[in-house]
VEXNUMI-272707 format. One line per 10 residues: their letters; for each residue x, y, z of N, C-alpha, C. Coordinates in nm, 4 decimals. Layout:
N
A = X/Y/Z/X/Y/Z/X/Y/Z | ...
% end
This chain:
236
MNLGIVTALP = 7.3516/10.1828/6.9612/7.4602/10.1602/6.8655/7.5551/10.0521/6.9173 | 7.5938/9.9618/6.8290/7.6881/9.8565/6.8649/7.8317/9.9057/6.8548 | 7.8655/9.9690/6.7441/8.0036/10.0037/6.7126/8.0236/10.1543/6.7055 | 8.1265/10.2037/6.7752/8.1653/10.3434/6.7651/8.3036/10.3536/6.7048 | 8.3172/10.4330/6.5986/8.4445/10.4496/6.5289/8.4967/10.5904/6.5536 | 8.6239/10.6004/6.5910/8.6879/10.7298/6.6118/8.7962/10.7495/6.5069 | 8.7857/10.8589/6.4324/8.8919/10.9007/6.3416/8.9487/11.0319/6.3946 | 9.0643/11.0717/6.3430/9.1196/11.2018/6.3812/9.0705/11.3107/6.2873 | 9.0658/11.2802/6.1572/9.0447/11.3828/6.0558/8.9190/11.3580/5.9728 | 8.8561/11.4648/5.9269/8.7410/11.4491/5.8378/8.7737/11.3696/5.7118
TETATLVSRR = 8.8966/11.3808/5.6604/8.9331/11.3032/5.5411/8.9288/11.1539/5.5691 | 8.9609/11.1146/5.6923/8.9521/10.9734/5.7300/8.8064/10.9313/5.7463 | 8.7276/11.0183/5.8068/8.5846/10.9901/5.8227/8.5166/10.9767/5.6878 | 8.5639/11.0531/5.5898/8.5031/11.0519/5.4566/8.5191/10.9179/5.3862 | 8.6037/10.8294/5.4372/8.6120/10.6943/5.3815/8.4936/10.6091/5.4261 | 8.4161/10.6617/5.5211/8.3026/10.5880/5.5770/8.1683/10.6523/5.5468 | 8.1664/10.7840/5.5279/8.0409/10.8548/5.5032/8.0563/10.9427/5.3791 | 7.9485/10.9581/5.3036/7.9530/11.0364/5.1798/7.8847/11.1710/5.2004 | 7.9381/11.2485/5.2939/7.8842/11.3812/5.3208/7.9965/11.4670/5.3795 | 7.9725/11.5953/5.3870/8.0711/11.6833/5.4469/8.0784/11.6553/5.5971
VRIRKVYSLG = 8.2006/11.6431/5.6477/8.2204/11.6003/5.7856/8.2681/11.7170/5.8705 | 8.2095/11.7265/5.9900/8.2526/11.8258/6.0871/8.3136/11.7565/6.2089 | 8.4111/11.8231/6.2693/8.4742/11.7700/6.3888/8.3720/11.7601/6.5021 | 8.3810/11.6498/6.5779/8.3006/11.6238/6.6972/8.1527/11.6005/6.6697 | 8.1159/11.5825/6.5455/7.9777/11.5481/6.5131/7.9697/11.3979/6.4868 | 7.8699/11.3328/6.5475/7.8526/11.1885/6.5313/7.7676/11.1613/6.4076 | 7.8181/11.0728/6.3214/7.7457/11.0361/6.1990/7.7060/10.8892/6.2060 | 7.5807/10.8617/6.1743/7.5316/10.7250/6.1748/7.5808/10.6505/6.0516 | 7.6152/10.5240/6.0722/7.6539/10.4358/5.9621/7.5530/10.3219/5.9495 | 7.4295/10.3520/5.9823/7.3258/10.2504/5.9822/7.2783/10.2264/6.1246
DNACVIASGI = 7.2050/10.1181/6.1425/7.1466/10.0897/6.2733/7.2499/10.0503/6.3776 | 7.3660/10.0035/6.3318/7.4572/9.9388/6.4254/7.5905/10.0074/6.4455 | 7.6159/10.1206/6.3788/7.7477/10.1827/6.3890/7.7388/10.3340/6.3724 | 7.8384/10.4019/6.4271/7.8490/10.5467/6.4102/7.9963/10.5846/6.4101 | 8.0260/10.7048/6.3615/8.1648/10.7509/6.3514/8.1730/10.8963/6.3933 | 8.2868/10.9328/6.4511/8.3114/11.0715/6.4908/8.4558/11.1066/6.4585 | 8.4789/11.2261/6.4039/8.6139/11.2789/6.3817/8.6511/11.3623/6.5034 | 8.7606/11.3266/6.5693/8.7954/11.3879/6.6974/8.8804/11.5133/6.6838 | 8.9550/11.5251/6.5742/9.0636/11.6212/6.5689/9.1933/11.5510/6.6064 | 9.3054/11.6156/6.5797/9.4357/11.5532/6.5979/9.4751/11.5491/6.7451
GPENAADAAK = 9.5347/11.4372/6.7875/9.5944/11.4285/6.9196/9.5186/11.3420/7.0177 | 9.5893/11.2927/7.1212/9.5294/11.1989/7.2168/9.4170/11.2583/7.2998 | 9.4265/11.3830/7.3393/9.3203/11.4426/7.4214/9.1905/11.4525/7.3425 | 9.2003/11.4962/7.2177/9.0807/11.5037/7.1335/9.0210/11.3654/7.1111 | 9.1086/11.2671/7.0876/9.0602/11.1307/7.0628/8.9902/11.0742/7.1860 | 9.0479/11.0990/7.3035/8.9862/11.0489/7.4272/8.8495/11.1123/7.4485 | 8.8395/11.2421/7.4252/8.7108/11.3102/7.4431/8.6048/11.2541/7.3485 | 8.6441/11.2298/7.2234/8.5490/11.1759/7.1253/8.5077/11.0344/7.1607 | 8.6041/10.9529/7.2049/8.5718/10.8153/7.2438/8.4784/10.8129/7.3641 | 8.5006/10.9026/7.4601/8.4117/10.9118/7.5759/8.2712/10.9532/7.5328
QLANQGVQRL = 8.2641/11.0420/7.4345/8.1336/11.0845/7.3840/8.0568/10.9651/7.3294 | 8.1257/10.8788/7.2544/8.0593/10.7600/7.2006/8.0258/10.6598/7.3108 | 8.1192/10.6418/7.4056/8.0938/10.5473/7.5148/7.9732/10.5914/7.5973 | 7.9612/10.7210/7.6183/7.8477/10.7734/7.6946/7.7156/10.7555/7.6203 | 7.7243/10.7409/7.4874/7.6042/10.7165/7.4079/7.5693/10.5679/7.4018 | 7.6550/10.4844/7.4634/7.6206/10.3440/7.4779/7.6787/10.2488/7.3750 | 7.7817/10.2902/7.2982/7.8400/10.1955/7.2031/7.8998/10.0782/7.2798 | 7.9005/9.9626/7.2174/7.9449/9.8401/7.2831/8.0860/9.7985/7.2426 | 8.1451/9.8708/7.1486/8.2836/9.8461/7.1089/8.3375/9.9709/7.0404 | 8.4696/9.9876/7.0469/8.5337/10.1069/6.9902/8.6427/10.0669/6.8912
LSWGLAGGLD = 8.6474/10.1396/6.7815/8.7451/10.1167/6.6754/8.8173/10.2470/6.6430 | 8.9494/10.2421/6.6414/9.0301/10.3552/6.5950/9.0603/10.3334/6.4475 | 9.0208/10.4297/6.3638/9.0234/10.4143/6.2177/9.0937/10.5347/6.1544 | 9.1808/10.5113/6.0589/9.2435/10.6248/5.9903/9.3793/10.5905/5.9336 | 9.4685/10.6899/5.9320/9.6018/10.6754/5.8768/9.7049/10.6620/5.9876 | 9.8211/10.6093/5.9525/9.9317/10.5971/6.0468/10.0628/10.6183/5.9731 | 10.1673/10.6456/6.0489/10.3002/10.6637/5.9920/10.3863/10.5407/6.0129 | 10.4769/10.5169/5.9210/10.5593/10.3973/5.9270/10.6860/10.4159/6.0084 | 10.7173/10.3166/6.0919/10.8424/10.3121/6.1674/10.9310/10.1968/6.1217 | 10.8720/10.1036/6.0503/10.9407/9.9836/6.0019/10.9514/9.9943/5.8497
ASIKPGVLLL = 11.0741/9.9904/5.7994/11.0972/10.0116/5.6560/11.0315/9.9054/5.5692 | 10.9978/9.7910/5.6269/10.9397/9.6826/5.5474/10.7913/9.7047/5.5178 | 10.7272/9.7993/5.5866/10.5843/9.8225/5.5674/10.5641/9.9365/5.4688 | 10.4919/9.9101/5.3633/10.4771/10.0046/5.2531/10.3450/10.0812/5.2622 | 10.3387/10.1963/5.1981/10.2146/10.2750/5.1985/10.0949/10.1943/5.1486 | 9.9820/10.2120/5.2150/9.8598/10.1414/5.1770/9.8334/10.0151/5.2544 | 9.9364/9.9608/5.3203/9.9174/9.8392/5.3997/9.8195/9.8672/5.5132 | 9.7287/9.7731/5.5388/9.6349/9.7865/5.6495/9.6986/9.7369/5.7788 | 9.6840/9.8145/5.8831/9.7428/9.7833/6.0126/9.6323/9.7410/6.1090 | 9.6418/9.6200/6.1607/9.5514/9.5716/6.2652/9.6378/9.5196/6.3793
PKVVITQNKR = 9.6967/9.6103/6.4565/9.7950/9.5704/6.5575/9.7342/9.4905/6.6717 | 9.8134/9.3949/6.7208/9.7729/9.3193/6.8383/9.7836/9.4041/6.9647 | 9.8792/9.4989/6.9617/9.9095/9.5786/7.0803/9.9277/9.7239/7.0401 | 9.8777/9.8150/7.1240/9.9041/9.9575/7.1085/9.9862/10.0024/7.2291 | 10.0941/10.0744/7.2032/10.1902/10.1101/7.3069/10.1804/10.2593/7.3390 | 10.1840/10.2922/7.4683/10.1991/10.4301/7.5128/10.3297/10.4399/7.5907 | 10.3545/10.5558/7.6484/10.4780/10.5731/7.7250/10.4850/10.4786/7.8442 | 10.3729/10.4444/7.9020/10.3760/10.3631/8.0249/10.2835/10.2427/8.0242 | 10.2306/10.2077/7.9071/10.1331/10.0982/7.9052/10.1309/10.0310/7.7675 | 10.0944/9.9040/7.7685/10.0676/9.8295/7.6459/9.9210/9.7868/7.6503
INTDSTWRSE = 9.8445/9.8287/7.5519/9.7021/9.7994/7.5471/9.6768/9.6934/7.4412 | 9.6243/9.5791/7.4831/9.5929/9.4726/7.3888/9.4613/9.5028/7.3172 | 9.4607/9.4833/7.1865/9.3346/9.4923/7.1136/9.2608/9.3590/7.1257 | 9.1320/9.3614/7.1003/9.0490/9.2417/7.1170/9.0853/9.1371/7.0112 | 9.1369/9.0238/7.0542/9.1924/8.9250/6.9613/9.0857/8.8604/6.8737 | 8.9690/8.8318/6.9315/8.8629/8.7669/6.8537/8.8105/8.8592/6.7449 | 8.7812/8.9807/6.7806/8.7306/9.0795/6.6854/8.8335/9.1071/6.5773 | 8.9598/9.1244/6.6184/9.0656/9.1527/6.5210/9.0815/9.0357/6.4236 | 9.0745/8.9138/6.4731/9.0866/8.7960/6.3858/8.9732/8.7905/6.2851 | 8.8532/8.8291/6.3295/8.7388/8.8311/6.2380/8.7615/8.9318/6.1253
LIELLQNTFT = 8.8154/9.0474/6.1598/8.8415/9.1492/6.0579/8.9493/9.1029/5.9603 | 9.0546/9.0422/6.0141/9.1620/8.9929/5.9276/9.1088/8.8881/5.8309 | 9.0231/8.7995/5.8808/8.9655/8.6955/5.7947/8.8847/8.7565/5.6805 | 8.8147/8.8651/5.7080/8.7335/8.9309/5.6061/8.8179/9.0088/5.5051 | 8.9373/9.0515/5.5453/9.0167/9.1427/5.4620/9.1404/9.0797/5.3982 | 9.1877/8.9688/5.4494/9.3197/8.9196/5.4125/9.3319/8.8745/5.2670 | 9.2228/8.8399/5.2039/9.2308/8.7976/5.0637/9.2400/8.9151/4.9671 | 9.2148/9.0347/5.0162/9.2146/9.1535/4.9307/9.3277/9.2495/4.9630 | 9.3713/9.2523/5.0887/9.4675/9.3525/5.1329/9.5903/9.2894/5.1971 | 9.7010/9.3626/5.1924/9.8173/9.3272/5.2731/9.7936/9.3810/5.4135
IDDKPLVQSD = 9.8085/9.2938/5.5133/9.7764/9.3291/5.6514/9.8986/9.3070/5.7396 | 9.9214/9.3992/5.8320/10.0303/9.3868/5.9280/9.9735/9.3985/6.0692 | 10.0147/9.3080/6.1590/9.9598/9.3092/6.2946/10.0633/9.3444/6.4011 | 10.1782/9.3963/6.3593/10.2813/9.4334/6.4570/10.2372/9.5555/6.5388 | 10.3030/9.5798/6.6530/10.2567/9.6854/6.7439/10.2529/9.8244/6.6815 | 10.1592/9.9029/6.7301/10.1445/10.0443/6.6954/10.1749/10.1241/6.8215 | 10.2462/10.2350/6.8077/10.2757/10.3199/6.9225/10.2072/10.4545/6.9050 | 10.1579/10.5092/7.0153/10.0992/10.6425/7.0120/10.2037/10.7455/7.0516 | 10.2152/10.8506/6.9736/10.3050/10.9622/7.0036/10.2220/11.0850/7.0380 | 10.2720/11.1673/7.1287/10.2002/11.2901/7.1625/10.2461/11.4086/7.0796
RVLSSQNAKH = 10.3311/11.3819/6.9811/10.3772/11.4877/6.8908/10.3964/11.4308/6.7516 | 10.3982/11.5190/6.6541/10.4224/11.4772/6.5168/10.5692/11.4406/6.5006 | 10.5967/11.3246/6.4426/10.7341/11.2832/6.4147/10.7675/11.3254/6.2723 | 10.8523/11.4265/6.2598/10.8721/11.4889/6.1297/10.9899/11.4335/6.0513 | 11.0788/11.3592/6.1165/11.1993/11.3149/6.0467/11.2138/11.1638/6.0488 | 11.2891/11.1125/5.9527/11.3168/10.9696/5.9475/11.3923/10.9252/6.0724 | 11.4857/11.0068/6.1196/11.5630/10.9716/6.2388/11.4737/10.9574/6.3614 | 11.3771/11.0505/6.3760/11.2867/11.0438/6.4914/11.2002/10.9191/6.4842 | 11.1531/10.8852/6.3654/11.0696/10.7655/6.3508/11.1513/10.6385/6.3760 | 11.2729/10.6367/6.3241/11.3582/10.5192/6.3452/11.3886/10.5008/6.4936
QLHVDTGAAA = 11.4166/10.6099/6.5642/11.4484/10.5998/6.7065/11.3298/10.5480/6.7857 | 11.2095/10.5906/6.7497/11.0901/10.5409/6.8188/11.0725/10.3915/6.7948 | 11.1046/10.3466/6.6745/11.1000/10.2037/6.6427/11.2002/10.1270/6.7290 | 11.3203/10.1805/6.7424/11.4227/10.1155/6.8247/11.3799/10.1101/6.9708 | 11.3226/10.2194/7.0191/11.2857/10.2294/7.1607/11.1674/10.1413/7.1977 | 11.0732/10.1218/7.1041/10.9474/10.0544/7.1382/10.9241/9.9225/7.0651 | 10.9910/9.9026/6.9525/10.9647/9.7857/6.8706/10.8403/9.7981/6.7856 | 10.7751/9.9132/6.7890/10.6517/9.9333/6.7119/10.6833/9.9488/6.5640 | 10.5879/9.9079/6.4814/10.6036/9.9152/6.3363/10.5421/10.0409/6.2771 | 10.4516/10.1043/6.3524/10.3817/10.2227/6.3014/10.3439/10.3121/6.4187
VDMESAAVGE = 10.3056/10.4359/6.3849/10.2757/10.5345/6.4881/10.1535/10.6165/6.4491 | 10.0731/10.6527/6.5501/9.9695/10.7536/6.5318/9.9597/10.8343/6.6607 | 9.8620/10.9237/6.6687/9.8506/11.0103/6.7857/9.7196/10.9905/6.8628 | 9.6412/10.8888/6.8244/9.5084/10.8761/6.8826/9.4691/10.7383/6.9345 | 9.5239/10.6315/6.8776/9.4679/10.4986/6.9035/9.4744/10.4566/7.0492 | 9.5863/10.4825/7.1155/9.5962/10.4416/7.2556/9.4957/10.5158/7.3424 | 9.4695/10.6413/7.3083/9.3708/10.7182/7.3849/9.2320/10.6562/7.3714 | 9.1985/10.6111/7.2510/9.0706/10.5414/7.2307/9.0702/10.4104/7.3089 | 9.1837/10.3400/7.3064/9.1945/10.2146/7.3802/9.1784/10.2328/7.5302 | 9.2322/10.3410/7.5841/9.2177/10.3695/7.7270/9.0704/10.3860/7.7643
VALQAGIPFV = 8.9960/10.4571/7.6807/8.8532/10.4764/7.7072/8.7804/10.3426/7.7012 | 8.8162/10.2598/7.6036/8.7533/10.1276/7.5933/8.7815/10.0433/7.7174 | 8.9059/10.0489/7.7676/8.9395/9.9756/7.8898/8.8541/10.0227/8.0069 | 8.8425/10.1535/8.0206/8.7647/10.2101/8.1305/8.6169/10.1717/8.1207 | 8.5675/10.1633/7.9958/8.4268/10.1296/7.9751/8.4019/9.9791/7.9757 | 8.5090/9.9000/7.9716/8.4951/9.7552/7.9705/8.4400/9.7007/7.8405 | 8.4783/9.7637/7.7279/8.4273/9.7195/7.5983/8.5444/9.6876/7.5048 | 8.5226/9.6025/7.4029/8.6292/9.5648/7.3112/8.6820/9.6840/7.2310 | 8.8094/9.6729/7.1937/8.8789/9.7792/7.1217/8.9674/9.7176/7.0147 | 8.9628/9.7785/6.8951/9.0474/9.7354/6.7841/9.0940/9.8590/6.7063
VLRALADPLD = 9.2080/9.8451/6.6417/9.2620/9.9499/6.5543/9.2641/9.8985/6.4118 | 9.2146/9.9797/6.3177/9.2304/9.9502/6.1753/9.2756/10.0795/6.1078 | 9.4007/10.0809/6.0665/9.4571/10.2003/6.0032/9.5355/10.1596/5.8796 | 9.5542/10.2558/5.7906/9.6332/10.2319/5.6699/9.7592/10.3166/5.6771 | 9.8704/10.2586/5.6366/9.9974/10.3311/5.6442/10.0057/10.4355/5.5329 | 10.0331/10.5592/5.5719/10.0418/10.6697/5.4755/10.1871/10.7064/5.4474 | 10.2579/10.7567/5.5463/10.3973/10.7977/5.5225/10.4936/10.6889/5.5685 | 10.5746/10.6363/5.4783/10.6698/10.5316/5.5139/10.7862/10.5889/5.5942 | 10.8693/10.5007/5.6433/10.9817/10.5413/5.7276/11.0712/10.6446/5.6606 | 11.0964/10.6280/5.5313/11.1948/10.7140/5.4649/11.1397/10.8495/5.4213
LSLPVAIQKS = 11.0153/10.8808/5.4569/10.9566/11.0086/5.4191/10.9493/11.1009/5.5412 | 11.0186/11.2108/5.5340/11.0118/11.3122/5.6393/10.8932/11.4044/5.6122 | 10.8168/11.4336/5.7157/10.7000/11.5188/5.6999/10.7438/11.6629/5.6753 | 10.7013/11.7236/5.5653/10.7444/11.8601/5.5341/10.7084/11.9581/5.6457 | 10.8035/12.0441/5.6790/10.7787/12.1477/5.7799/10.6637/12.2372/5.7356 | 10.6532/12.2604/5.6046/10.5451/12.3449/5.5517/10.4084/12.2889/5.5872 | 10.3959/12.1575/5.5890/10.2702/12.0935/5.6288/10.2461/12.1138/5.7782 | 10.3487/12.0888/5.8583/10.3337/12.1012/6.0032/10.2903/12.2407/6.0451 | 10.3409/12.3408/5.9767/10.3100/12.4790/6.0114/10.1768/12.5258/5.9537 | 10.1192/12.4478/5.8643/10.0011/12.4941/5.7906/9.8738/12.4178/5.8224
ITASGKLRKL = 9.8845/12.3071/5.8950/9.7667/12.2250/5.9198/9.7086/12.2559/6.0574 | 9.5773/12.2606/6.0657/9.5097/12.2886/6.1923/9.4830/12.1596/6.2677 | 9.4388/12.1728/6.3923/9.4081/12.0551/6.4740/9.2953/11.9722/6.4150 | 9.2115/12.0354/6.3337/9.1021/11.9636/6.2687/9.1440/11.9039/6.1346 | 9.2726/11.9197/6.0985/9.3228/11.8608/5.9755/9.3076/11.9462/5.8522 | 9.2631/12.0705/5.8692/9.2447/12.1590/5.7550/9.3774/12.2237/5.7165 | 9.4103/12.2188/5.5881/9.5329/12.2803/5.5387/9.5066/12.4263/5.5046 | 9.5784/12.5163/5.5720/9.5673/12.6594/5.5419/9.6529/12.6858/5.4182 | 9.5873/12.6961/5.3036/9.6586/12.6935/5.1759/9.7523/12.8122/5.1582 | 9.7087/12.9314/5.1979/9.7958/13.0476/5.1827/9.9212/13.0340/5.2685
RFCAELIYRP = 9.9027/12.9872/5.3913/10.0178/12.9654/5.4793/10.1098/12.8595/5.4214 | 10.0511/12.7527/5.3670/10.1317/12.6459/5.3083/10.2142/12.6969/5.1915 | 10.1521/12.7741/5.1027/10.2244/12.8287/4.9871/10.3369/12.9211/5.0315 | 10.3102/13.0008/5.1351/10.4131/13.0909/5.1865/10.5300/13.0120/5.2447 | 10.4992/12.9042/5.3157/10.6055/12.8215/5.3734/10.6893/12.7551/5.2644 | 10.6230/12.7130/5.1564/10.6968/12.6481/5.0478/10.7912/12.7435/4.9776 | 10.7589/12.8717/4.9769/10.8496/12.9703/4.9164/10.9840/12.9673/4.9876 | 10.9809/12.9479/5.1188/11.1044/12.9432/5.1965/11.1658/12.8039/5.1985 | 11.0871/12.7034/5.1614/11.1352/12.5646/5.1652/11.0981/12.4925/5.0360 | 11.1404/12.5413/4.9221/11.0992/12.4793/4.7949/11.1435/12.3340/4.7815
HELRSFVRLA = 11.2499/12.2972/4.8545/11.2989/12.1596/4.8480/11.1980/12.0601/4.9052 | 11.0982/12.1094/4.9838/10.9998/12.0201/5.0441/10.8877/11.9814/4.9492 | 10.8833/12.0430/4.8330/10.7735/12.0145/4.7403/10.7713/11.8677/4.7005 | 10.8871/11.8111/4.6787/10.8927/11.6697/4.6391/10.8367/11.5794/4.7496 | 10.8726/11.6091/4.8745/10.8204/11.5300/4.9861/10.6696/11.5460/4.9978 | 10.6204/11.6673/4.9736/10.4766/11.6910/4.9802/10.4029/11.6101/4.8746 | 10.4575/11.6052/4.7540/10.3940/11.5286/4.6464/10.3914/11.3798/4.6819 | 10.5014/11.3307/4.7365/10.5048/11.1898/4.7794/10.4021/11.1628/4.8884 | 10.3955/11.2523/4.9870/10.3012/11.2353/5.0964/10.1579/11.2364/5.0453 | 10.1277/11.3266/4.9538/9.9922/11.3349/4.8986/9.9563/11.2056/4.8248
RYSSCALKNL = 10.0527/11.1529/4.7497/10.0274/11.0302/4.6739/10.0066/10.9111/4.7680 | 10.0918/10.8984/4.8681/10.0811/10.7862/4.9611/9.9536/10.7965/5.0457 | 9.9204/10.9178/5.0891/9.7998/10.9359/5.1696/9.6755/10.9018/5.0892 | 9.6752/10.9393/4.9627/9.5628/10.9069/4.8755/9.5474/10.7558/4.8617 | 9.6584/10.6862/4.8443/9.6561/10.5397/4.8358/9.6011/10.4788/4.9637 | 9.6463/10.5294/5.0789/9.6024/10.4757/5.2074/9.4535/10.5003/5.2292 | 9.4066/10.6206/5.1960/9.2647/10.6524/5.2134/9.1771/10.5665/5.1215 | 9.2244/10.5428/4.9994/9.1488/10.4565/4.9080/9.1386/10.3146/4.9638 | 9.2462/10.2662/5.0243/9.2410/10.1319/5.0819/9.1481/10.1268/5.2032 | 9.1447/10.2341/5.2820/9.0486/10.2388/5.3921/8.9056/10.2326/5.3394
QRAANSLNPG = 8.8796/10.3064/5.2332/8.7450/10.3061/5.1766/8.7107/10.1687/5.1206 | 8.8056/10.1061/5.0543/8.7831/9.9708/5.0028/8.7614/9.8726/5.1174 | 8.8349/9.8916/5.2263/8.8163/9.8039/5.3425/8.6767/9.8198/5.4003 | 8.6312/9.9440/5.4098/8.4958/9.9686/5.4600/8.3928/9.8999/5.3717 | 8.4106/9.9085/5.2411/8.3182/9.8432/5.1482/8.3223/9.6913/5.1630 | 8.4429/9.6381/5.1877/8.4566/9.4933/5.2034/8.3891/9.4429/5.3300 | 8.3815/9.5294/5.4308/8.3259/9.4895/5.5593/8.1760/9.5130/5.5715 | 8.1161/9.5709/5.4696/7.9706/9.5881/5.4695/7.9023/9.4540/5.4421 | 7.7736/9.4344/5.4820/7.6923/9.5299/5.5596/7.7300/9.5262/5.7073 | 7.7094/9.6372/5.7715/7.7357/9.6450/5.9143/7.8820/9.6401/5.9481
FGWNKK = 7.9702/9.6615/5.8487/8.1142/9.6576/5.8695/8.1639/9.5254/5.9238 | 8.0827/9.4216/5.9061/8.1268/9.2916/5.9544/8.1216/9.2783/6.1055 | 8.0673/9.3795/6.1742/8.0678/9.3799/6.3204/7.9238/9.3907/6.3710 | 7.8377/9.3136/6.3102/7.6932/9.3273/6.3365/7.6488/9.2363/6.4501 | 7.7321/9.2185/6.5484/7.6971/9.1273/6.6567/7.5982/9.1914/6.7531 | 7.5110/9.1135/6.8048/7.4119/9.1615/6.9014/7.4652/9.1445/7.0432
% end
């Protein structure tokens, strides 16, 4: 396999494969690529990336959704950051590969290449997201990309991030969602409904989040279609 793609959630993987997705299962995307859903968080992402690296992939891509830290970036925008930031390191993405992807996508999508930061926790409030932006200068946040990048560095292979912005800066993540979602991204519906009974004011935020996430996932799927065959990364 040439290309290994790591997503956090089965819903993100579903933008690439048309079948039911299970966590930690590798799915082929043809002769030259494969994808795995790691589950939420940096440790899960690192384990999944190592699994692909051990299978011999020659490049790694972090694919999925991200949260906004910069008010100028709107839901659905594709993020191809030049740099991914952690607490103690800045990881450069592969400039040649990233430029090739931008060239293939820029006529169809709005693209942002400002830094992405990895957080080890969910940022639930606008204030927390704004503070992270002030502290790091990053435009968006996720919980997995830097972990994938670390594995790529260790393996000596190229690394790129392609994510779509789901929740903008001004959207606070509903507590009902945080308390109801599993590490594999599954929403426990009964728990969610029970939480909403105590927090009915969060329903509006949930509807906004669902709408924005749907837009972002559709753009990821369109991006995948635009990059076929071989996702545009069919190098030998």
